[in-house]
A tleap script that builds the chain and sets N, CA, C and O, in Angstrom:
source leaprc.protein.ff14SB
mol = sequence {
  NMET ASN LEU THR ILE THR ILE SER LYS LYS
  GLN GLY ARG VAL LEU VAL THR ILE LEU GLU
  LEU ALA GLY ILE LEU ASP GLY SER ASN HIE
  MET ARG LEU VAL ASP GLU ALA LYS LYS ILE
  HIE HIE ASP GLY ILE ARG ASP VAL LEU ILE
  ASP LEU SER LYS LEU THR PHE MET ASN SER
  SER GLY LEU ALA ALA ILE GLN ARG THR ALA
  THR LEU PHE ARG GLU LYS PRO LYS ALA GLU
  GLN GLU SER GLY ARG ALA ALA THR HIE ALA
  ILE ASP ARG GLU ARG GLY ILE GLN VAL SER
  LYS HIE VAL LYS LEU LEU CYS PRO GLN PRO
  ARG VAL ALA GLU ILE LEU TYR ILE ALA SER
  PHE ASP THR LEU PHE GLU ILE HIE THR ASP
  LEU ASP ALA ALA VAL ALA SER CPHE
}
set mol.1.N position { 25.595 8.970 17.134 }
set mol.1.CA position { 24.154 8.837 17.273 }
set mol.1.C position { 23.746 7.411 16.919 }
set mol.1.O position { 24.319 6.815 16.008 }
set mol.2.N position { 22.800 6.878 17.600 }
set mol.2.CA position { 22.314 5.530 17.381 }
set mol.2.C position { 21.230 5.495 16.316 }
set mol.2.O position { 20.787 6.528 15.815 }
set mol.3.N position { 20.822 4.293 15.988 }
set mol.3.CA position { 19.717 4.083 15.070 }
set mol.3.C position { 18.452 3.799 15.866 }
set mol.3.O position { 18.444 2.963 16.770 }
set mol.4.N position { 17.389 4.505 15.519 }
set mol.4.CA position { 16.077 4.253 16.094 }
set mol.4.C position { 15.173 3.771 14.968 }
set mol.4.O position { 15.141 4.367 13.892 }
set mol.5.N position { 14.441 2.693 15.219 }
set mol.5.CA position { 13.496 2.169 14.241 }
set mol.5.C position { 12.103 2.205 14.858 }
set mol.5.O position { 11.850 1.584 15.891 }
set mol.6.N position { 11.208 2.939 14.213 }
set mol.6.CA position { 9.828 3.038 14.656 }
set mol.6.C position { 8.948 2.362 13.609 }
set mol.6.O position { 9.080 2.623 12.413 }
set mol.7.N position { 8.059 1.500 14.062 }
set mol.7.CA position { 7.197 0.753 13.148 }
set mol.7.C position { 5.764 1.268 13.267 }
set mol.7.O position { 5.216 1.385 14.363 }
set mol.8.N position { 5.171 1.573 12.111 }
set mol.8.CA position { 3.764 1.965 12.062 }
set mol.8.C position { 3.138 1.337 10.824 }
set mol.8.O position { 3.821 0.689 10.030 }
set mol.9.N position { 1.844 1.534 10.670 }
set mol.9.CA position { 1.125 0.973 9.523 }
set mol.9.C position { 0.215 2.039 8.933 }
set mol.9.O position { -0.275 2.927 9.630 }
set mol.10.N position { 0.006 1.923 7.633 }
set mol.10.CA position { -0.917 2.834 6.955 }
set mol.10.C position { -1.664 2.034 5.897 }
set mol.10.O position { -1.067 1.294 5.115 }
set mol.11.N position { -2.977 2.199 5.892 }
set mol.11.CA position { -3.812 1.455 4.952 }
set mol.11.C position { -3.898 2.186 3.625 }
set mol.11.O position { -4.193 3.380 3.580 }
set mol.12.N position { -3.643 1.477 2.567 }
set mol.12.CA position { -3.876 1.923 1.193 }
set mol.12.C position { -4.697 0.835 0.548 }
set mol.12.O position { -5.615 0.302 1.172 }
set mol.13.N position { -4.386 0.491 -0.696 }
set mol.13.CA position { -5.042 -0.677 -1.308 }
set mol.13.C position { -4.702 -1.928 -0.508 }
set mol.13.O position { -5.499 -2.859 -0.395 }
set mol.14.N position { -3.477 -1.917 0.049 }
set mol.14.CA position { -3.030 -2.978 0.960 }
set mol.14.C position { -2.503 -2.295 2.219 }
set mol.14.O position { -2.222 -1.097 2.212 }
set mol.15.N position { -2.375 -3.053 3.283 }
set mol.15.CA position { -1.800 -2.518 4.508 }
set mol.15.C position { -0.284 -2.444 4.346 }
set mol.15.O position { 0.364 -3.449 4.055 }
set mol.16.N position { 0.273 -1.258 4.536 }
set mol.16.CA position { 1.706 -1.040 4.368 }
set mol.16.C position { 2.333 -0.810 5.739 }
set mol.16.O position { 1.846 -0.001 6.529 }
set mol.17.N position { 3.407 -1.524 6.007 }
set mol.17.CA position { 4.155 -1.332 7.247 }
set mol.17.C position { 5.274 -0.342 6.960 }
set mol.17.O position { 6.015 -0.487 5.988 }
set mol.18.N position { 5.385 0.653 7.812 }
set mol.18.CA position { 6.383 1.707 7.642 }
set mol.18.C position { 7.467 1.516 8.698 }
set mol.18.O position { 7.191 1.484 9.897 }
set mol.19.N position { 8.692 1.390 8.230 }
set mol.19.CA position { 9.851 1.347 9.121 }
set mol.19.C position { 10.518 2.713 9.038 }
set mol.19.O position { 11.173 3.032 8.045 }
set mol.20.N position { 10.351 3.516 10.080 }
set mol.20.CA position { 10.969 4.841 10.108 }
set mol.20.C position { 12.335 4.717 10.762 }
set mol.20.O position { 12.448 4.317 11.921 }
set mol.21.N position { 13.374 5.064 10.007 }
set mol.21.CA position { 14.741 5.008 10.515 }
set mol.21.C position { 15.176 6.413 10.903 }
set mol.21.O position { 14.999 7.357 10.133 }
set mol.22.N position { 15.740 6.552 12.088 }
set mol.22.CA position { 16.226 7.849 12.548 }
set mol.22.C position { 17.643 7.677 13.075 }
set mol.22.O position { 17.951 6.700 13.758 }
set mol.23.N position { 18.500 8.639 12.749 }
set mol.23.CA position { 19.876 8.602 13.231 }
set mol.23.C position { 20.838 8.164 12.146 }
set mol.23.O position { 20.819 8.685 11.030 }
set mol.24.N position { 21.683 7.195 12.488 }
set mol.24.CA position { 22.756 6.727 11.610 }
set mol.24.C position { 22.591 5.232 11.361 }
set mol.24.O position { 22.360 4.462 12.293 }
set mol.25.N position { 22.712 4.828 10.093 }
set mol.25.CA position { 22.668 3.412 9.717 }
set mol.25.C position { 24.039 3.046 9.162 }
set mol.25.O position { 24.401 3.428 8.049 }
set mol.26.N position { 24.791 2.294 9.966 }
set mol.26.CA position { 26.152 1.947 9.562 }
set mol.26.C position { 26.508 0.544 10.050 }
set mol.26.O position { 25.635 -0.218 10.464 }
set mol.27.N position { 27.782 0.215 9.998 }
set mol.27.CA position { 28.240 -1.119 10.359 }
set mol.27.C position { 27.976 -1.498 11.804 }
set mol.27.O position { 27.928 -2.684 12.131 }
set mol.28.N position { 27.805 -0.522 12.668 }
set mol.28.CA position { 27.592 -0.826 14.079 }
set mol.28.C position { 26.156 -1.237 14.394 }
set mol.28.O position { 25.892 -1.802 15.456 }
set mol.29.N position { 25.212 -0.952 13.463 }
set mol.29.CA position { 23.812 -1.206 13.804 }
set mol.29.C position { 22.959 -1.706 12.638 }
set mol.29.O position { 21.749 -1.872 12.796 }
set mol.30.N position { 23.553 -1.946 11.486 }
set mol.30.CA position { 22.767 -2.310 10.305 }
set mol.30.C position { 21.964 -3.594 10.476 }
set mol.30.O position { 20.914 -3.748 9.852 }
set mol.31.N position { 22.436 -4.517 11.309 }
set mol.31.CA position { 21.715 -5.765 11.511 }
set mol.31.C position { 20.400 -5.550 12.269 }
set mol.31.O position { 19.516 -6.406 12.221 }
set mol.32.N position { 20.262 -4.429 12.960 }
set mol.32.CA position { 18.984 -4.126 13.622 }
set mol.32.C position { 17.872 -3.987 12.593 }
set mol.32.O position { 16.755 -4.457 12.811 }
set mol.33.N position { 18.181 -3.334 11.457 }
set mol.33.CA position { 17.186 -3.210 10.393 }
set mol.33.C position { 16.840 -4.588 9.828 }
set mol.33.O position { 15.667 -4.910 9.640 }
set mol.34.N position { 17.852 -5.388 9.561 }
set mol.34.CA position { 17.617 -6.733 9.025 }
set mol.34.C position { 16.804 -7.566 10.006 }
set mol.34.O position { 15.879 -8.272 9.603 }
set mol.35.N position { 17.141 -7.488 11.284 }
set mol.35.CA position { 16.409 -8.254 12.305 }
set mol.35.C position { 14.947 -7.814 12.400 }
set mol.35.O position { 14.058 -8.655 12.527 }
set mol.36.N position { 14.692 -6.513 12.341 }
set mol.36.CA position { 13.301 -6.017 12.367 }
set mol.36.C position { 12.550 -6.499 11.134 }
set mol.36.O position { 11.387 -6.893 11.222 }
set mol.37.N position { 13.217 -6.466 9.989 }
set mol.37.CA position { 12.586 -6.934 8.755 }
set mol.37.C position { 12.236 -8.420 8.856 }
set mol.37.O position { 11.164 -8.839 8.420 }
set mol.38.N position { 13.127 -9.199 9.421 }
set mol.38.CA position { 12.856 -10.634 9.591 }
set mol.38.C position { 11.651 -10.851 10.509 }
set mol.38.O position { 10.813 -11.713 10.245 }
set mol.39.N position { 11.568 -10.070 11.581 }
set mol.39.CA position { 10.450 -10.207 12.523 }
set mol.39.C position { 9.111 -9.910 11.845 }
set mol.39.O position { 8.162 -10.684 11.971 }
set mol.40.N position { 9.040 -8.791 11.127 }
set mol.40.CA position { 7.757 -8.434 10.529 }
set mol.40.C position { 7.418 -9.368 9.369 }
set mol.40.O position { 6.244 -9.649 9.125 }
set mol.41.N position { 8.426 -9.848 8.660 }
set mol.41.CA position { 8.174 -10.824 7.593 }
set mol.41.C position { 7.613 -12.108 8.192 }
set mol.41.O position { 6.670 -12.692 7.656 }
set mol.42.N position { 8.192 -12.543 9.301 }
set mol.42.CA position { 7.713 -13.741 9.992 }
set mol.42.C position { 6.263 -13.565 10.463 }
set mol.42.O position { 5.498 -14.527 10.529 }
set mol.43.N position { 5.901 -12.317 10.788 }
set mol.43.CA position { 4.531 -12.020 11.237 }
set mol.43.C position { 3.533 -11.888 10.085 }
set mol.43.O position { 2.353 -11.618 10.311 }
set mol.44.N position { 4.009 -12.078 8.851 }
set mol.44.CA position { 3.110 -12.065 7.700 }
set mol.44.C position { 3.060 -10.765 6.926 }
set mol.44.O position { 2.301 -10.653 5.963 }
set mol.45.N position { 3.846 -9.787 7.320 }
set mol.45.CA position { 3.889 -8.515 6.597 }
set mol.45.C position { 4.560 -8.749 5.244 }
set mol.45.O position { 5.543 -9.485 5.154 }
set mol.46.N position { 4.028 -8.120 4.192 }
set mol.46.CA position { 4.611 -8.312 2.863 }
set mol.46.C position { 4.924 -7.009 2.135 }
set mol.46.O position { 5.648 -7.038 1.140 }
set mol.47.N position { 4.413 -5.882 2.585 }
set mol.47.CA position { 4.656 -4.601 1.924 }
set mol.47.C position { 5.242 -3.615 2.923 }
set mol.47.O position { 4.630 -3.300 3.944 }
set mol.48.N position { 6.450 -3.130 2.606 }
set mol.48.CA position { 7.206 -2.320 3.554 }
set mol.48.C position { 7.683 -1.028 2.891 }
set mol.48.O position { 8.216 -1.033 1.781 }
set mol.49.N position { 7.478 0.055 3.596 }
set mol.49.CA position { 7.985 1.357 3.190 }
set mol.49.C position { 9.047 1.763 4.211 }
set mol.49.O position { 8.759 1.871 5.403 }
set mol.50.N position { 10.259 1.984 3.746 }
set mol.50.CA position { 11.341 2.400 4.643 }
set mol.50.C position { 11.441 3.922 4.566 }
set mol.50.O position { 11.841 4.486 3.547 }
set mol.51.N position { 11.069 4.565 5.662 }
set mol.51.CA position { 11.078 6.029 5.756 }
set mol.51.C position { 12.472 6.476 6.182 }
set mol.51.O position { 12.924 6.181 7.288 }
set mol.52.N position { 13.142 7.191 5.284 }
set mol.52.CA position { 14.514 7.642 5.522 }
set mol.52.C position { 14.584 9.126 5.871 }
set mol.52.O position { 15.673 9.699 5.895 }
set mol.53.N position { 13.449 9.754 6.141 }
set mol.53.CA position { 13.411 11.207 6.344 }
set mol.53.C position { 14.190 11.668 7.572 }
set mol.53.O position { 14.621 12.820 7.625 }
set mol.54.N position { 14.379 10.797 8.554 }
set mol.54.CA position { 15.110 11.174 9.764 }
set mol.54.C position { 16.469 10.487 9.861 }
set mol.54.O position { 17.141 10.561 10.890 }
set mol.55.N position { 16.869 9.815 8.774 }
set mol.55.CA position { 18.175 9.161 8.737 }
set mol.55.C position { 19.194 10.188 8.261 }
set mol.55.O position { 19.084 10.706 7.149 }
set mol.56.N position { 20.185 10.485 9.099 }
set mol.56.CA position { 21.142 11.537 8.776 }
set mol.56.C position { 22.401 11.036 8.083 }
set mol.56.O position { 23.103 11.811 7.434 }
set mol.57.N position { 22.692 9.740 8.217 }
set mol.57.CA position { 23.890 9.172 7.591 }
set mol.57.C position { 23.678 7.691 7.340 }
set mol.57.O position { 23.049 6.993 8.136 }
set mol.58.N position { 24.212 7.221 6.221 }
set mol.58.CA position { 24.188 5.806 5.900 }
set mol.58.C position { 25.442 5.487 5.088 }
set mol.58.O position { 25.833 6.253 4.207 }
set mol.59.N position { 26.069 4.348 5.393 }
set mol.59.CA position { 27.217 3.921 4.602 }
set mol.59.C position { 26.886 2.619 3.876 }
set mol.59.O position { 25.717 2.244 3.781 }
set mol.60.N position { 27.894 1.933 3.369 }
set mol.60.CA position { 27.664 0.717 2.588 }
set mol.60.C position { 26.995 -0.381 3.406 }
set mol.60.O position { 26.263 -1.201 2.852 }
set mol.61.N position { 27.231 -0.410 4.697 }
set mol.61.CA position { 26.542 -1.401 5.542 }
set mol.61.C position { 25.044 -1.130 5.575 }
set mol.61.O position { 24.240 -2.061 5.595 }
set mol.62.N position { 24.677 0.127 5.581 }
set mol.62.CA position { 23.263 0.488 5.528 }
set mol.62.C position { 22.637 0.109 4.201 }
set mol.62.O position { 21.507 -0.376 4.155 }
set mol.63.N position { 23.373 0.332 3.122 }
set mol.63.CA position { 22.890 -0.086 1.806 }
set mol.63.C position { 22.663 -1.594 1.779 }
set mol.63.O position { 21.657 -2.075 1.259 }
set mol.64.N position { 23.610 -2.328 2.346 }
set mol.64.CA position { 23.495 -3.790 2.383 }
set mol.64.C position { 22.274 -4.222 3.193 }
set mol.64.O position { 21.592 -5.177 2.822 }
set mol.65.N position { 21.997 -3.533 4.285 }
set mol.65.CA position { 20.834 -3.868 5.120 }
set mol.65.C position { 19.530 -3.624 4.359 }
set mol.65.O position { 18.597 -4.421 4.458 }
set mol.66.N position { 19.464 -2.541 3.612 }
set mol.66.CA position { 18.264 -2.262 2.817 }
set mol.66.C position { 18.112 -3.323 1.728 }
set mol.66.O position { 17.006 -3.798 1.471 }
set mol.67.N position { 19.216 -3.690 1.092 }
set mol.67.CA position { 19.153 -4.714 0.050 }
set mol.67.C position { 18.734 -6.065 0.627 }
set mol.67.O position { 17.943 -6.782 0.013 }
set mol.68.N position { 19.257 -6.415 1.796 }
set mol.68.CA position { 18.871 -7.681 2.435 }
set mol.68.C position { 17.386 -7.676 2.793 }
set mol.68.O position { 16.707 -8.696 2.678 }
set mol.69.N position { 16.896 -6.525 3.224 }
set mol.69.CA position { 15.473 -6.394 3.524 }
set mol.69.C position { 14.644 -6.626 2.270 }
set mol.69.O position { 13.654 -7.357 2.302 }
set mol.70.N position { 15.044 -6.010 1.172 }
set mol.70.CA position { 14.310 -6.191 -0.082 }
set mol.70.C position { 14.340 -7.643 -0.540 }
set mol.70.O position { 13.336 -8.162 -1.026 }
set mol.71.N position { 15.472 -8.290 -0.388 }
set mol.71.CA position { 15.595 -9.694 -0.779 }
set mol.71.C position { 14.662 -10.565 0.048 }
set mol.71.O position { 14.058 -11.503 -0.472 }
set mol.72.N position { 14.543 -10.258 1.318 }
set mol.72.CA position { 13.654 -11.016 2.196 }
set mol.72.C position { 12.191 -10.927 1.745 }
set mol.72.O position { 11.451 -11.907 1.836 }
set mol.73.N position { 11.782 -9.761 1.263 }
set mol.73.CA position { 10.388 -9.540 0.880 }
set mol.73.C position { 10.123 -9.789 -0.606 }
set mol.73.O position { 9.002 -9.607 -1.080 }
set mol.74.N position { 11.143 -10.199 -1.322 }
set mol.74.CA position { 10.980 -10.471 -2.754 }
set mol.74.C position { 10.034 -11.652 -2.945 }
set mol.74.O position { 10.030 -12.601 -2.162 }
set mol.75.N position { 9.235 -11.571 -4.001 }
set mol.75.CA position { 8.353 -12.698 -4.316 }
set mol.75.C position { 9.206 -13.908 -4.639 }
set mol.75.O position { 10.323 -13.778 -5.141 }
set mol.76.N position { 8.682 -15.074 -4.352 }
set mol.76.CA position { 9.409 -16.299 -4.617 }
set mol.76.C position { 9.679 -16.411 -6.116 }
set mol.76.O position { 8.744 -16.391 -6.916 }
set mol.77.N position { 10.944 -16.528 -6.500 }
set mol.77.CA position { 11.262 -16.623 -7.927 }
set mol.77.C position { 10.613 -17.842 -8.573 }
set mol.77.O position { 10.489 -18.900 -7.954 }
set mol.78.N position { 10.211 -17.677 -9.804 }
set mol.78.CA position { 9.602 -18.782 -10.536 }
set mol.78.C position { 10.560 -19.962 -10.628 }
set mol.78.O position { 10.124 -21.113 -10.661 }
set mol.79.N position { 11.852 -19.688 -10.670 }
set mol.79.CA position { 12.834 -20.766 -10.766 }
set mol.79.C position { 12.721 -21.707 -9.579 }
set mol.79.O position { 12.972 -22.905 -9.706 }
set mol.80.N position { 12.340 -21.163 -8.416 }
set mol.80.CA position { 12.197 -21.998 -7.234 }
set mol.80.C position { 10.910 -22.813 -7.280 }
set mol.80.O position { 10.772 -23.801 -6.559 }
set mol.81.N position { 9.964 -22.399 -8.130 }
set mol.81.CA position { 8.687 -23.089 -8.230 }
set mol.81.C position { 8.707 -24.145 -9.329 }
set mol.81.O position { 7.856 -25.034 -9.360 }
set mol.82.N position { 9.676 -24.044 -10.226 }
set mol.82.CA position { 9.746 -24.953 -11.356 }
set mol.82.C position { 10.942 -25.880 -11.195 }
set mol.82.O position { 11.786 -25.679 -10.321 }
set mol.83.N position { 11.004 -26.891 -12.044 }
set mol.83.CA position { 12.143 -27.803 -11.990 }
set mol.83.C position { 12.632 -28.094 -13.392 }
set mol.83.O position { 11.948 -27.814 -14.377 }
set mol.84.N position { 13.827 -28.661 -13.470 }
set mol.84.CA position { 14.396 -29.069 -14.750 }
set mol.84.C position { 14.634 -27.928 -15.702 }
set mol.84.O position { 15.055 -26.839 -15.311 }
set mol.85.N position { 14.352 -28.202 -16.981 }
set mol.85.CA position { 14.598 -27.236 -18.049 }
set mol.85.C position { 13.800 -25.943 -17.833 }
set mol.85.O position { 14.299 -24.854 -18.118 }
set mol.86.N position { 12.577 -26.057 -17.336 }
set mol.86.CA position { 11.755 -24.873 -17.081 }
set mol.86.C position { 12.405 -23.964 -16.049 }
set mol.86.O position { 12.331 -22.741 -16.166 }
set mol.87.N position { 13.042 -24.551 -15.034 }
set mol.87.CA position { 13.723 -23.761 -14.013 }
set mol.87.C position { 14.892 -22.994 -14.610 }
set mol.87.O position { 15.122 -21.835 -14.264 }
set mol.88.N position { 15.625 -23.634 -15.501 }
set mol.88.CA position { 16.765 -22.977 -16.153 }
set mol.88.C position { 16.294 -21.758 -16.930 }
set mol.88.O position { 16.914 -20.697 -16.860 }
set mol.89.N position { 15.205 -21.905 -17.667 }
set mol.89.CA position { 14.674 -20.774 -18.429 }
set mol.89.C position { 14.120 -19.690 -17.517 }
set mol.89.O position { 14.226 -18.506 -17.839 }
set mol.90.N position { 13.537 -20.065 -16.397 }
set mol.90.CA position { 13.021 -19.084 -15.438 }
set mol.90.C position { 14.159 -18.267 -14.850 }
set mol.90.O position { 14.026 -17.057 -14.665 }
set mol.91.N position { 15.281 -18.922 -14.555 }
set mol.91.CA position { 16.452 -18.212 -14.035 }
set mol.91.C position { 16.923 -17.186 -15.046 }
set mol.91.O position { 17.227 -16.052 -14.677 }
set mol.92.N position { 16.989 -17.565 -16.320 }
set mol.92.CA position { 17.411 -16.632 -17.362 }
set mol.92.C position { 16.496 -15.416 -17.427 }
set mol.92.O position { 16.971 -14.296 -17.616 }
set mol.93.N position { 15.180 -15.624 -17.272 }
set mol.93.CA position { 14.232 -14.504 -17.320 }
set mol.93.C position { 14.404 -13.578 -16.124 }
set mol.93.O position { 14.162 -12.376 -16.230 }
set mol.94.N position { 14.819 -14.127 -14.993 }
set mol.94.CA position { 14.891 -13.343 -13.759 }
set mol.94.C position { 16.223 -12.633 -13.567 }
set mol.94.O position { 16.390 -11.905 -12.588 }
set mol.95.N position { 17.157 -12.820 -14.456 }
set mol.95.CA position { 18.472 -12.205 -14.298 }
set mol.95.C position { 18.460 -10.697 -14.478 }
set mol.95.O position { 19.365 -10.017 -13.995 }
set mol.96.N position { 17.463 -10.161 -15.158 }
set mol.96.CA position { 17.388 -8.732 -15.368 }
set mol.96.C position { 17.153 -7.994 -14.058 }
set mol.96.O position { 16.645 -8.566 -13.093 }
set mol.97.N position { 17.524 -6.730 -14.034 }
set mol.97.CA position { 17.316 -5.908 -12.843 }
set mol.97.C position { 15.825 -5.636 -12.696 }
set mol.97.O position { 15.155 -5.241 -13.649 }
set mol.98.N position { 15.327 -5.850 -11.509 }
set mol.98.CA position { 13.918 -5.599 -11.245 }
set mol.98.C position { 13.786 -4.646 -10.068 }
set mol.98.O position { 14.518 -4.746 -9.084 }
set mol.99.N position { 12.854 -3.735 -10.185 }
set mol.99.CA position { 12.572 -2.816 -9.090 }
set mol.99.C position { 11.803 -3.581 -8.021 }
set mol.99.O position { 10.892 -4.350 -8.326 }
set mol.100.N position { 12.175 -3.367 -6.789 }
set mol.100.CA position { 11.512 -4.039 -5.676 }
set mol.100.C position { 10.035 -3.662 -5.636 }
set mol.100.O position { 9.692 -2.480 -5.634 }
set mol.101.N position { 9.159 -4.674 -5.605 }
set mol.101.CA position { 7.716 -4.432 -5.575 }
set mol.101.C position { 7.182 -4.295 -4.157 }
set mol.101.O position { 6.143 -3.672 -3.941 }
set mol.102.N position { 7.885 -4.872 -3.196 }
set mol.102.CA position { 7.348 -4.960 -1.838 }
set mol.102.C position { 8.118 -4.140 -0.812 }
set mol.102.O position { 7.697 -4.040 0.340 }
set mol.103.N position { 9.233 -3.556 -1.215 }
set mol.103.CA position { 9.990 -2.657 -0.335 }
set mol.103.C position { 10.275 -1.397 -1.136 }
set mol.103.O position { 10.869 -1.445 -2.213 }
set mol.104.N position { 9.839 -0.270 -0.587 }
set mol.104.CA position { 10.044 1.017 -1.250 }
set mol.104.C position { 10.629 1.998 -0.237 }
set mol.104.O position { 10.538 1.785 0.972 }
set mol.105.N position { 11.228 3.069 -0.742 }
set mol.105.CA position { 11.912 4.039 0.111 }
set mol.105.C position { 11.173 5.371 0.087 }
set mol.105.O position { 10.550 5.740 -0.908 }
set mol.106.N position { 11.259 6.084 1.209 }
set mol.106.CA position { 10.549 7.354 1.352 }
set mol.106.C position { 11.474 8.444 1.864 }
set mol.106.O position { 12.199 8.245 2.839 }
set mol.107.N position { 11.448 9.578 1.216 }
set mol.107.CA position { 12.023 10.851 1.678 }
set mol.107.C position { 13.457 10.788 2.212 }
set mol.107.O position { 13.703 11.215 3.340 }
set mol.108.N position { 14.396 10.272 1.440 }
set mol.108.CA position { 15.771 10.330 1.955 }
set mol.108.C position { 16.262 11.772 2.016 }
set mol.108.O position { 15.990 12.570 1.118 }
set mol.109.N position { 16.986 12.095 3.082 }
set mol.109.CA position { 17.617 13.402 3.175 }
set mol.109.C position { 18.678 13.505 2.082 }
set mol.109.O position { 19.144 12.477 1.589 }
set mol.110.N position { 19.070 14.710 1.692 }
set mol.110.CA position { 20.008 14.875 0.567 }
set mol.110.C position { 21.291 14.036 0.687 }
set mol.110.O position { 21.732 13.440 -0.295 }
set mol.111.N position { 21.871 13.991 1.845 }
set mol.111.CA position { 23.115 13.225 2.026 }
set mol.111.C position { 22.879 11.724 1.802 }
set mol.111.O position { 23.701 11.048 1.183 }
set mol.112.N position { 21.774 11.222 2.299 }
set mol.112.CA position { 21.428 9.807 2.125 }
set mol.112.C position { 21.000 9.557 0.682 }
set mol.112.O position { 21.358 8.531 0.103 }
set mol.113.N position { 20.242 10.477 0.098 }
set mol.113.CA position { 19.808 10.337 -1.298 }
set mol.113.C position { 21.010 10.232 -2.229 }
set mol.113.O position { 20.997 9.451 -3.180 }
set mol.114.N position { 22.036 11.008 -1.960 }
set mol.114.CA position { 23.244 10.961 -2.791 }
set mol.114.C position { 23.885 9.577 -2.746 }
set mol.114.O position { 24.318 9.057 -3.774 }
set mol.115.N position { 23.945 8.987 -1.570 }
set mol.115.CA position { 24.509 7.639 -1.428 }
set mol.115.C position { 23.651 6.628 -2.188 }
set mol.115.O position { 24.184 5.741 -2.856 }
set mol.116.N position { 22.337 6.755 -2.092 }
set mol.116.CA position { 21.434 5.851 -2.820 }
set mol.116.C position { 21.659 5.950 -4.324 }
set mol.116.O position { 21.695 4.928 -5.009 }
set mol.117.N position { 21.812 7.159 -4.843 }
set mol.117.CA position { 22.006 7.355 -6.279 }
set mol.117.C position { 23.376 6.869 -6.728 }
set mol.117.O position { 23.495 6.259 -7.790 }
set mol.118.N position { 24.406 7.128 -5.940 }
set mol.118.CA position { 25.747 6.644 -6.293 }
set mol.118.C position { 25.765 5.126 -6.383 }
set mol.118.O position { 26.425 4.553 -7.250 }
set mol.119.N position { 25.034 4.481 -5.480 }
set mol.119.CA position { 24.966 3.009 -5.458 }
set mol.119.C position { 23.916 2.464 -6.432 }
set mol.119.O position { 23.683 1.256 -6.472 }
set mol.120.N position { 23.285 3.336 -7.210 }
set mol.120.CA position { 22.249 2.969 -8.185 }
set mol.120.C position { 21.020 2.331 -7.553 }
set mol.120.O position { 20.321 1.552 -8.201 }
set mol.121.N position { 20.755 2.655 -6.297 }
set mol.121.CA position { 19.557 2.126 -5.649 }
set mol.121.C position { 18.289 2.705 -6.261 }
set mol.121.O position { 17.210 2.136 -6.094 }
set mol.122.N position { 18.400 3.822 -6.964 }
set mol.122.CA position { 17.234 4.380 -7.637 }
set mol.122.C position { 16.780 3.491 -8.791 }
set mol.122.O position { 15.669 3.662 -9.294 }
set mol.123.N position { 17.614 2.548 -9.219 }
set mol.123.CA position { 17.214 1.590 -10.250 }
set mol.123.C position { 16.639 0.313 -9.631 }
set mol.123.O position { 16.033 -0.498 -10.332 }
set mol.124.N position { 16.826 0.135 -8.331 }
set mol.124.CA position { 16.361 -1.071 -7.635 }
set mol.124.C position { 15.117 -0.825 -6.799 }
set mol.124.O position { 14.364 -1.754 -6.507 }
set mol.125.N position { 14.902 0.435 -6.412 }
set mol.125.CA position { 13.801 0.787 -5.511 }
set mol.125.C position { 13.045 1.989 -6.046 }
set mol.125.O position { 13.625 2.882 -6.663 }
set mol.126.N position { 11.741 1.999 -5.801 }
set mol.126.CA position { 10.986 3.227 -5.995 }
set mol.126.C position { 11.323 4.120 -4.813 }
set mol.126.O position { 11.271 3.685 -3.662 }
set mol.127.N position { 11.670 5.378 -5.099 }
set mol.127.CA position { 11.984 6.333 -4.041 }
set mol.127.C position { 10.933 7.440 -4.118 }
set mol.127.O position { 10.851 8.167 -5.108 }
set mol.128.N position { 10.135 7.553 -3.061 }
set mol.128.CA position { 9.016 8.498 -3.030 }
set mol.128.C position { 9.331 9.686 -2.126 }
set mol.128.O position { 10.155 9.604 -1.215 }
set mol.129.N position { 8.645 10.793 -2.410 }
set mol.129.CA position { 8.793 11.988 -1.581 }
set mol.129.C position { 7.511 12.324 -0.825 }
set mol.129.O position { 7.484 13.261 -0.028 }
set mol.130.N position { 6.456 11.562 -1.074 }
set mol.130.CA position { 5.168 11.808 -0.436 }
set mol.130.C position { 4.644 10.506 0.153 }
set mol.130.O position { 4.562 9.495 -0.543 }
set mol.131.N position { 4.287 10.529 1.439 }
set mol.131.CA position { 3.834 9.325 2.134 }
set mol.131.C position { 2.589 8.722 1.490 }
set mol.131.O position { 2.549 7.518 1.237 }
set mol.132.N position { 1.589 9.530 1.226 }
set mol.132.CA position { 0.342 9.003 0.668 }
set mol.132.C position { 0.571 8.387 -0.715 }
set mol.132.O position { 0.024 7.328 -1.022 }
set mol.133.N position { 1.368 9.043 -1.537 }
set mol.133.CA position { 1.682 8.496 -2.866 }
set mol.133.C position { 2.468 7.191 -2.751 }
set mol.133.O position { 2.257 6.257 -3.524 }
set mol.134.N position { 3.363 7.141 -1.789 }
set mol.134.CA position { 4.148 5.920 -1.572 }
set mol.134.C position { 3.253 4.758 -1.179 }
set mol.134.O position { 3.375 3.661 -1.724 }
set mol.135.N position { 2.350 4.998 -0.232 }
set mol.135.CA position { 1.433 3.943 0.222 }
set mol.135.C position { 0.522 3.504 -0.922 }
set mol.135.O position { 0.254 2.312 -1.078 }
set mol.136.N position { 0.049 4.450 -1.717 }
set mol.136.CA position { -0.836 4.129 -2.841 }
set mol.136.C position { -0.123 3.341 -3.933 }
set mol.136.O position { -0.775 2.687 -4.747 }
set mol.137.N position { 1.200 3.393 -3.960 }
set mol.137.CA position { 1.957 2.708 -5.012 }
set mol.137.C position { 2.049 1.199 -4.814 }
set mol.137.O position { 2.457 0.480 -5.726 }
set mol.138.N position { 1.671 0.711 -3.628 }
set mol.138.CA position { 1.722 -0.735 -3.372 }
set mol.138.C position { 0.503 -1.421 -3.957 }
set mol.138.O position { 0.366 -2.639 -3.844 }
savepdb mol mol.pdb
quit
């Protein structure tokens, strides 16, 4: 089965772009997610909800694609805004694990949820089970 990506938007406190993934996310198609993320980021989108409710399988390539998407939408680190000694201290502050503020996950199916938990993605992403609550969380 192939990967289908459907893009929609939902207004909350901010406009949230929803990337609905359907099918299989693996090594044969994971760059499609990254490419879509790059396109919407280039268009000025900053808050993304990845809907996993129709994704039936994901492997490590899919995990990597989600992580690359989150990295793309991450706020510019303070270290990049500062220089010299201040930059060094900013890097030290940013080394801790931070939950993604601009990319969140929605409704993974049990098989996909298990992969997310094994990879500790639940410590990197907010994972929601309700669309309205997810949109309101941005």
